[in-house]
VOGU-3710 file (C-alpha; in Angstrom, 3 decimals, decimal comma):
1> maperlpaps> 0,026/-0,382/-0,063  1,473/3,801/-0,942  2,102/5,975/1,606  -0,059/8,607/2,446  1,016/11,683/0,975  0,713/15,003/2,612  -1,263/18,135/0,785  0,056/21,334/-0,063  -0,149/24,417/2,559  -2,096/26,881/2,124
11> vpdaiaaalk> 0,155/29,782/0,896  -0,467/33,732/2,742  0,194/36,238/-0,179  3,076/37,697/1,190  5,099/34,261/0,767  3,118/33,579/-2,582  4,650/36,909/-3,528  8,200/35,914/-2,333  8,494/32,615/-3,852  7,678/34,074/-6,830
21> vlpdapgvyl> 11,081/35,871/-6,852  13,489/33,121/-5,033  17,092/33,475/-6,760  17,913/30,132/-8,189  20,981/30,345/-5,764  22,680/29,169/-2,937  21,873/31,158/0,075  20,127/30,929/3,557  16,117/31,335/4,329  14,434/32,506/7,346
31> fsdsagkiiy> 11,191/32,332/7,973  9,077/34,616/10,898  5,562/34,168/12,454  3,409/37,491/12,744  5,030/39,011/15,717  8,505/39,247/13,806  9,967/36,296/15,210  12,350/33,991/13,463  11,196/30,693/14,121  13,068/28,686/11,505
41> vgkatpltqr> 16,738/29,248/9,863  17,820/26,993/6,802  20,172/26,638/4,102  19,661/25,381/0,698  21,514/24,897/-2,994  19,297/26,176/-4,442  16,841/28,141/-2,671  13,948/27,829/-5,218  14,022/24,233/-5,101  13,875/24,020/-1,221
51> vrsywqagge> 12,160/26,548/-0,138  8,791/26,207/-2,500  8,959/22,563/-1,897  7,335/23,243/2,101  4,397/24,542/-0,004  3,857/22,022/-2,562  1,444/18,813/-2,297  3,016/15,396/-2,130  5,913/14,050/0,087  5,596/11,391/3,050
61> pgahrirdai> 4,817/12,128/6,238  7,657/13,720/8,321  9,470/14,241/5,214  9,951/17,723/6,090  10,829/18,308/10,019  9,273/21,651/9,906  5,724/21,093/8,051  4,373/21,691/11,819  5,886/24,631/11,415  4,458/26,009/8,316
71> aevatldwtv> 1,415/26,955/9,713  3,081/30,052/11,828  4,932/31,234/8,787  4,015/34,837/7,545  6,909/36,307/6,424  10,416/34,655/3,859  13,287/36,269/4,065  16,629/35,432/2,724  20,316/35,476/1,685  22,007/34,520/-1,339
81> tdstkealll> 25,763/33,070/-0,726  28,284/32,170/-3,379  29,183/28,573/-2,170  27,508/25,930/0,337  30,199/26,480/2,803  29,489/30,274/3,082  25,601/29,060/3,710  26,475/26,832/6,473  28,420/28,969/8,550  25,937/31,640/7,680
91> eatlvrrhlp> 22,841/29,556/8,491  25,314/28,268/11,735  25,429/32,155/12,772  22,221/32,778/12,436  21,178/30,169/14,634  23,606/30,851/17,347  22,527/34,937/17,186  18,184/34,116/16,680  17,830/30,928/18,810  14,539/29,776/16,311
101> kynirlrddr> 12,532/27,093/17,949  12,377/24,727/15,206  16,037/24,189/14,242  18,337/21,440/15,376  21,016/23,986/17,812  23,560/23,190/21,154  22,132/24,019/24,180  23,934/27,585/25,269  25,871/27,395/21,964  26,879/30,782/22,009
111> sypsirvtad> 28,424/30,813/25,602  30,566/27,692/24,113  34,458/28,978/25,144  37,698/28,627/22,794  40,851/29,263/23,135  42,132/31,474/20,308  45,438/31,858/19,218  45,704/35,410/17,559  47,193/36,321/13,912  49,550/38,789/15,559
121> pyprvertrg> 53,698/39,066/14,867  53,670/37,427/18,330  50,646/35,535/18,605  49,138/35,838/21,322  46,933/33,264/23,476  44,092/34,158/25,491  39,835/32,783/26,287  37,334/33,637/24,228  33,448/33,089/23,663  33,585/34,897/19,797
131> lvrdgsryfg> 34,995/33,706/16,510  35,859/36,513/14,355  37,951/35,593/10,762  40,767/37,404/11,076  43,141/34,782/10,560  43,202/33,856/14,064  43,164/30,289/14,932  40,490/28,480/17,287  40,906/25,554/19,188  37,379/24,334/20,700
141> pyttpgsvna> 34,434/25,093/21,805  35,131/23,729/25,202  31,225/23,019/26,781  32,408/24,129/30,291  34,449/27,150/31,266  36,481/24,750/33,536  37,564/22,541/30,453  39,273/25,936/28,993  40,835/26,987/31,997  41,983/23,852/32,097
151> ameaikrlfq> 44,014/23,779/29,078  45,431/26,843/29,197  46,541/26,208/32,933  48,169/23,001/31,130  49,792/25,019/28,019  51,016/27,867/30,702  52,760/25,195/32,500  54,363/24,074/29,265  55,200/26,924/27,596  55,990/30,440/27,191
161> frtcevvikp> 53,258/32,890/25,220  51,877/36,422/25,944  48,567/36,337/27,140  48,234/41,199/27,007  46,854/43,042/24,773  49,729/45,271/24,159  50,825/46,200/20,995  54,410/44,389/19,992  56,364/45,393/16,271  58,797/42,811/15,506
171> meralerpcl> 62,169/43,315/17,750  60,370/46,783/19,064  60,135/47,472/22,524  57,038/48,507/23,754  56,947/48,643/28,022  59,717/50,014/29,783  59,322/46,863/32,401  57,973/43,627/31,322  55,291/41,778/33,464  55,391/39,644/35,769
181> lydlkrcqgp> 54,854/36,602/34,103  58,563/37,410/32,537  59,845/37,171/35,644  57,605/33,865/36,266  58,828/32,253/32,908  55,361/32,600/31,909  56,575/34,405/28,685  59,470/35,161/27,032  58,805/39,077/27,225  58,629/39,941/23,587
191> clgnipvady> 57,661/43,718/25,010  61,112/43,743/25,912  62,063/43,882/21,599  64,469/41,746/22,078  62,937/38,617/20,822  62,906/37,309/16,610  59,516/36,872/15,365  60,850/33,388/14,589  61,557/32,023/18,219  58,476/32,916/19,436
201> qreidgvqlf> 56,604/31,506/16,517  58,334/27,939/17,469  56,885/28,711/20,959  53,407/29,362/19,469  54,109/26,346/17,257  54,130/24,016/20,691  50,883/25,567/22,267  49,323/24,970/19,046  50,485/21,044/18,534  49,355/20,474/22,215
211> lggrsraaia> 45,984/22,084/22,021  45,282/20,084/18,599  46,292/17,097/20,175  49,618/16,363/18,386  51,454/15,323/21,511  54,095/12,951/19,488  54,948/16,563/17,288  55,064/18,669/20,130  56,718/16,098/22,325  59,616/16,034/19,524
221> mlttrmesaa> 59,738/19,072/19,371  60,075/20,125/23,060  62,828/17,070/23,420  65,300/18,871/20,262  64,864/22,381/22,281  65,489/20,250/25,119  69,300/19,424/23,599  69,559/22,582/22,198  69,763/23,994/25,568  71,915/21,893/27,099
231> ereafedaar> 74,117/22,504/24,176  74,014/25,828/24,638  74,481/25,375/28,582  71,276/27,046/29,428  70,671/23,845/31,981  67,687/25,788/33,613  65,416/25,995/30,689  66,957/22,258/29,316  65,472/21,033/32,767  61,890/22,797/32,814
241> irdavlslet> 61,616/21,454/29,065  62,423/18,341/30,121  59,381/18,663/33,022  57,606/19,857/30,063  58,533/15,857/27,796  58,154/14,357/31,200  54,680/15,651/31,564  53,288/15,115/27,954  54,820/11,965/27,821  52,376/10,920/30,699
251> tfdeqkvpts> 49,774/11,994/29,257  50,444/10,911/25,687  50,540/7,227/27,364  46,960/8,099/29,497  45,444/8,830/26,501  46,174/6,352/23,825  43,418/3,824/22,686  43,521/1,271/20,335  43,498/2,004/17,041  42,357/0,007/13,857
261> gradedvlgi> 41,535/2,482/11,337  42,337/6,948/11,469  45,057/8,155/13,707  42,828/11,389/13,438  39,035/10,983/13,794  35,743/11,936/15,459  33,779/9,620/17,213  29,723/10,667/17,685  27,596/8,695/19,981  24,089/9,685/20,122
271> arhgrhvaia> 21,434/8,666/23,010  17,708/10,068/23,480  15,044/9,833/26,314  12,321/11,239/23,867  12,947/14,578/23,376  16,391/15,297/25,156  18,940/14,086/22,953  22,901/14,510/23,734  25,948/13,723/21,576  29,265/12,741/22,654
281> cfqirdsalv> 32,169/13,679/20,491  35,369/11,557/21,314  38,406/13,722/19,360  41,315/11,080/18,944  44,755/12,669/17,125  47,734/10,246/17,156  45,903/7,827/17,781  44,950/8,811/21,501  41,706/10,362/23,219  42,267/14,079/23,943
291> grdvhrveag> 38,836/15,391/24,104  35,451/13,715/25,455  32,848/16,468/25,007  29,019/16,071/25,574  26,414/18,284/24,258  23,027/18,833/24,507  21,315/19,163/21,497  17,657/20,826/20,824  15,524/17,606/18,750  12,433/18,049/18,420
301> dsgdaellag> 10,977/15,193/16,662  14,309/14,608/14,424  15,529/11,280/13,743  19,409/10,222/14,573  20,978/11,193/11,391  19,512/14,605/11,054  20,340/15,412/14,548  23,674/14,284/13,905  24,194/16,233/10,525  22,677/19,683/12,414
311> faasyyarag> 25,099/18,453/15,306  27,766/18,796/13,135  27,101/21,716/11,192  26,725/23,710/13,809  29,643/22,398/16,212  32,228/22,195/13,050  31,585/25,376/12,053  32,915/26,954/15,155  35,774/24,133/15,709  39,083/25,149/15,420
321> eippsiatat> 40,325/21,725/13,724  38,143/19,242/11,119  39,368/15,642/11,356  39,055/13,812/8,195  37,093/10,972/9,349  34,204/10,999/11,792  32,378/7,636/12,628  29,258/7,676/13,459  26,368/4,373/14,844  23,926/5,909/12,084
331> evndpeilef> 24,818/6,734/8,514  24,433/10,754/7,467  23,915/10,899/3,916  23,977/14,375/3,399  26,298/15,702/0,900  25,805/19,529/1,272  27,085/18,702/5,059  30,330/16,541/4,164  30,671/19,175/1,238  30,612/21,955/3,877
341> lsarregrve> 33,218/19,838/6,484  35,024/19,232/3,094  35,807/22,812/2,570  35,921/24,078/6,151  38,853/21,600/6,488  40,094/21,943/2,944  40,464/18,752/2,434  38,440/15,802/2,120  36,174/14,523/4,838  34,395/11,508/5,378
351> mrvpqrgdra> 31,212/10,325/7,571  31,571/6,694/7,918  29,605/4,038/10,174  32,122/1,260/11,320  30,607/-2,339/12,058  32,831/-3,762/13,506  36,581/-4,181/15,378  38,174/-0,574/17,864  36,658/2,002/16,201  32,873/0,395/16,232
361> rivrlaerna> 33,809/-0,475/20,032  34,667/3,709/20,374  31,235/3,954/18,742  30,068/2,093/21,032  31,245/3,212/24,051  30,822/7,400/22,906  27,019/5,782/22,998  27,491/4,877/26,099  28,888/8,349/27,415  25,876/10,103/25,865
371> eewlirreae> 23,412/7,700/27,734  24,937/8,338/31,298  25,466/12,154/30,750  21,164/12,586/29,902  20,442/10,172/33,611  22,715/11,658/35,207  21,629/15,331/34,070  17,988/14,269/34,058  18,896/12,974/38,263  20,268/16,321/38,684
381> edadrerada> 17,403/18,117/36,716  15,065/16,041/39,159  16,808/16,948/42,143  16,460/20,894/41,528  13,329/20,698/40,663  12,580/19,190/44,377  14,573/21,825/45,794  13,112/24,768/43,918  9,634/22,997/44,785  10,417/23,018/48,598
391> alsalavals> 11,475/26,491/48,348  8,582/27,870/46,668  6,329/26,262/49,284  8,068/27,211/52,403  8,395/30,620/51,096  4,397/30,302/50,464  3,658/29,563/54,471  6,951/32,133/55,330  5,097/35,092/53,731  1,605/33,795/53,868
401> ldaspsriec> 0,581/34,038/49,933  -2,188/31,938/48,484  -0,301/30,388/45,951  3,539/29,541/45,204  5,483/32,436/43,663  5,727/31,303/39,722  7,943/34,304/38,931  10,166/36,250/41,683  11,772/39,631/41,047  14,528/41,485/43,016
411> vdvstiqgaf> 15,796/44,895/42,814  19,013/46,008/44,375  20,199/49,303/44,255  24,196/50,276/43,727  25,924/53,835/44,143  29,212/54,973/45,404  28,672/58,667/47,849  25,162/59,319/44,790  27,978/58,800/41,452  26,809/56,586/38,702
421> tvssltvaqe> 23,641/54,971/40,894  22,295/52,140/39,047  19,637/49,631/39,999  19,324/45,953/38,737  16,359/43,304/38,411  16,480/39,933/38,801  14,448/36,895/38,374  14,265/33,501/39,427  11,797/31,459/37,445  9,927/28,025/38,840
431> gqlapkeyrr> 12,444/28,670/41,234  15,375/28,422/39,213  17,281/31,754/38,331  16,482/32,866/35,037  19,414/35,199/33,760  17,872/36,077/30,135  14,941/38,017/32,403  17,585/39,988/34,061  17,337/43,728/33,596  19,593/47,001/34,334
441> frikgvtgqd> 18,686/50,541/34,698  20,785/53,459/35,267  19,120/55,786/37,729  18,598/59,221/36,474  16,253/61,262/38,410  17,733/61,028/41,321  20,532/63,691/42,606  22,971/62,331/45,723  22,787/58,989/47,838  19,053/58,262/48,196
451> dfaahaealt> 18,465/54,416/47,939  14,868/54,969/48,487  14,172/57,559/45,977  16,472/55,150/43,859  14,307/52,149/44,277  10,777/53,813/43,301  12,564/55,512/40,444  13,877/51,570/39,299  10,671/49,973/39,815  8,389/52,823/38,359
461> rrfarsvadg> 10,319/52,338/34,760  9,991/48,706/35,575  6,481/48,402/36,110  5,847/51,190/33,347  6,869/47,431/30,859  4,151/45,445/32,350  0,242/44,458/30,941  -1,080/44,709/33,805  -4,840/43,895/34,825  -5,598/42,428/31,796
471> tqrngeaesr> -4,345/45,369/29,502  -3,831/44,359/26,100  -1,184/46,028/23,844  -0,888/45,255/20,071  2,452/44,542/18,242  5,749/44,860/18,966  4,734/46,774/22,384  2,622/43,715/23,285  5,435/41,554/22,889  8,150/43,134/24,394
481> awslpdllvi> 6,159/43,422/27,982  7,379/42,165/31,011  5,690/39,584/32,561  3,980/40,990/36,061  5,892/38,676/39,550  3,997/36,779/41,925  6,730/38,328/44,411  8,659/41,626/44,663  11,775/41,496/47,372  13,541/44,721/47,571
491> dggrgqvsaa> 17,212/44,382/48,849  16,753/46,444/52,275  14,730/46,801/55,578  10,972/49,063/56,164  12,038/52,129/54,655  13,188/50,422/51,232  10,037/48,454/51,143  8,167/51,486/51,984  9,343/52,901/48,787  8,461/50,130/46,480
501> aavldaaglt> 5,144/49,775/48,015  4,365/53,409/47,219  5,153/52,607/43,598  3,127/49,738/43,603  0,236/51,534/45,228  0,288/54,242/42,155  0,711/51,597/39,673  -2,960/49,877/40,651  -0,822/46,561/41,173  -1,529/43,970/44,458
511> iplvglaker> 1,791/41,999/44,347  3,118/40,527/47,228  5,650/42,030/48,716  9,107/41,385/50,671  12,258/43,014/51,832  15,385/41,043/52,421  17,655/43,325/55,285  21,586/42,114/54,751  22,528/42,543/58,297  20,703/39,848/59,907
521> eelwlrdasa> 19,154/38,244/56,757  15,270/39,779/58,085  12,114/39,770/56,025  10,154/42,839/55,934  6,362/42,641/54,824  4,899/46,165/54,200  2,755/47,331/57,046  4,753/45,110/59,503  6,108/46,432/62,730  8,760/43,674/63,089
531> pillpatdpg> 10,223/41,675/60,768  10,201/37,626/60,159  13,193/35,660/60,887  13,600/32,065/58,931  16,266/29,642/59,909  19,161/30,064/58,247  18,517/26,196/56,434  15,437/27,233/55,160  14,787/26,248/51,421  12,769/29,791/51,139
541> lrllqrlrde> 15,098/32,035/52,579  18,193/30,469/50,595  16,413/31,688/47,330  16,045/34,695/48,355  19,722/35,585/49,012  20,578/33,515/46,042  18,745/35,985/44,611  19,021/39,008/46,110  23,013/38,131/45,807  22,656/38,009/42,368
551> ahrfaigyhr> 21,066/41,407/41,659  23,785/42,477/43,790  26,215/41,077/41,542  24,133/42,017/38,758  24,629/45,775/39,842  27,538/45,609/40,701  29,142/44,832/37,545  26,947/47,587/35,630  28,206/49,750/38,434  31,618/49,103/37,425
561> tlrsraatas> 31,156/49,092/33,811  29,915/52,861/34,004  32,993/53,759/36,434  35,703/52,357/34,115  33,869/54,171/31,185  34,033/57,659/32,959  37,461/57,153/33,775  38,867/56,099/30,245  36,424/57,961/27,846  35,876/61,244/29,574
571> rldgirglgp> 39,111/62,648/27,556  38,716/60,735/24,530  35,397/60,605/23,778  33,782/63,204/21,153  36,837/63,483/18,871  36,232/63,315/15,615  37,404/60,038/13,962  37,983/58,587/17,217  35,462/55,545/17,921  36,040/52,618/20,362
581> tkrkallrrf> 38,524/49,948/17,804  41,028/53,379/17,770  40,393/54,290/21,345  41,392/50,657/22,619  44,346/50,175/20,153  45,803/53,287/21,783  45,371/53,050/25,319  46,788/49,666/24,830  49,598/51,194/23,124  50,122/53,844/25,177
591> gsaagiaaap> 48,571/52,985/29,015  46,604/56,047/29,316  45,014/58,926/28,262  47,844/60,943/30,073  50,469/58,721/28,015  48,527/60,066/24,617  49,312/62,966/25,039  52,539/62,791/26,080  53,459/60,964/22,785  54,432/62,814/19,906
601> vealtevtgv> 51,832/63,158/16,206  54,319/60,440/14,699  54,130/57,999/17,807  50,222/58,344/17,273  50,080/57,498/13,751  51,722/54,156/14,189  48,742/52,905/15,505  46,729/51,385/12,746  43,483/54,074/11,653  44,847/56,954/13,081
611> dhalaarils> 46,981/58,962/10,132  48,235/62,901/11,362  45,386/64,724/10,666  42,929/62,914/13,736  46,372/62,523/15,654  46,491/65,580/15,579  43,106/66,304/16,693  43,522/63,970/19,747  46,592/66,038/20,826  44,697/69,435/20,350
621> algadra> 41,655/67,765/22,728  44,358/66,747/24,957  46,113/70,167/25,319  45,897/70,650/28,628  47,571/67,137/29,858  50,460/68,298/27,780  50,788/71,340/29,290
//
């Protein structure tokens, strides 16, 4: 019996008009809903064939994973690219930026850290969460900050390189004195102008070999350097390199795995519990297991092959190195993905399914790791939910609330003698901190140090952004309105609570309100003559303390940012032609506005982007410092 065929979806007029002018070229297309939110990003070669197929009859149920989303699509947009590789890179970038709900994507993909080796004459090695195609080389992404920190600490013990942002030209002195890392033998001190680029680059080569998992090559390179240092009778350097070699050899021996296939390969193992999916990625280099990460994937109803293809597109768009072979338990027959991987690697890449031997065993091991990770993560989430429910129930009892508060907001104010006063708002949703909901305010209408007035201004502005008492807003205003809290927490005591209560009364809101005073961790309700004191172990109190501490941290961070901007930008802002990039480059080179003012015009023009006319304007604006 022939399978049921899908009927053609109805085509809105706006979509029909767009389909008529779709270009017959590779590119990326974006589906948006009636509110303008992007709900799906796809790539196609060509655009016409793929996009039009969504609104055509035929095809088996499930042939298009986003069939269910078509009814939500109100507008269609696209971007043409020159190649499939560019389309896939752009697709991965847009998915990370917009987080469309119908795409396969790594959870928290935007936050994965990497290690970057810059393209400077004397390259820096630094942690980063960005990916800029400026010639730098990237290693990662790492799944946790702890793993990237461990990698940085390892290379700092083994190699000497700089992490500073000082602009250094070959064989020119950039600083009068080197930093502490030079004295600790952690950096060769290229800022002193006495290290040839080639000598420094050899150290960076070792860093890149190590981060790339090339342990054998790194050991061979270090051994040669050790022998050279011994011949020069630089015995201290030779001993340091010897210790590095021994450390690398021990690590390499522990990482060796049986190999019956390629020496360089990634192994992907997938596990799923309903709609929860995890993919384990084992990185094998020089027949050694140099990396093991597990990634959680937003899956929907996709099959394993589609999930692996989506993971490969997202993960390898950011990866610093792509191996020639990727082993999986499920065949991925997607020519566009293979073309993209090969183009990024600049060499052939194959995705294969080992049937027997060591590689098949390692694939099963990767699947087991993904399965164990899912089990552990689900147990942790269950425990978190139980703790959150207990905390919310305890709060409801302690504060005599009608029900457990689903959304709790906390407001804090930070200032120093009335200067740069700011306020922060942090949120707990269902008992869990929700950082994406945090907000911050720069207090504008308060003169001097007035904590009560600052709280009142912040809350007035906050509740002006809410849909209250069933009031409806249309279009964009409604989509951007903030939800009302079930409990409002103020960092402070009776005075701060009174100021907040006045704002709520003026807005006609009846939101439960409590103040949390730091000294004795007292809970103050509005119109109360005495505070509520809960045991230090009370789960409700501990939730409020976490939320209050988050508000304090968030407010202080914003306060410091404003102070820093004022300290560095007061005399440099407003100079025509001097933008943030050039200003930062000047401060890196000369250290401060005073250092810039003391420099001659010719020295300023050595900074990229600063011509003679701009240098003259800068020195004119800083004339008081030159006097």
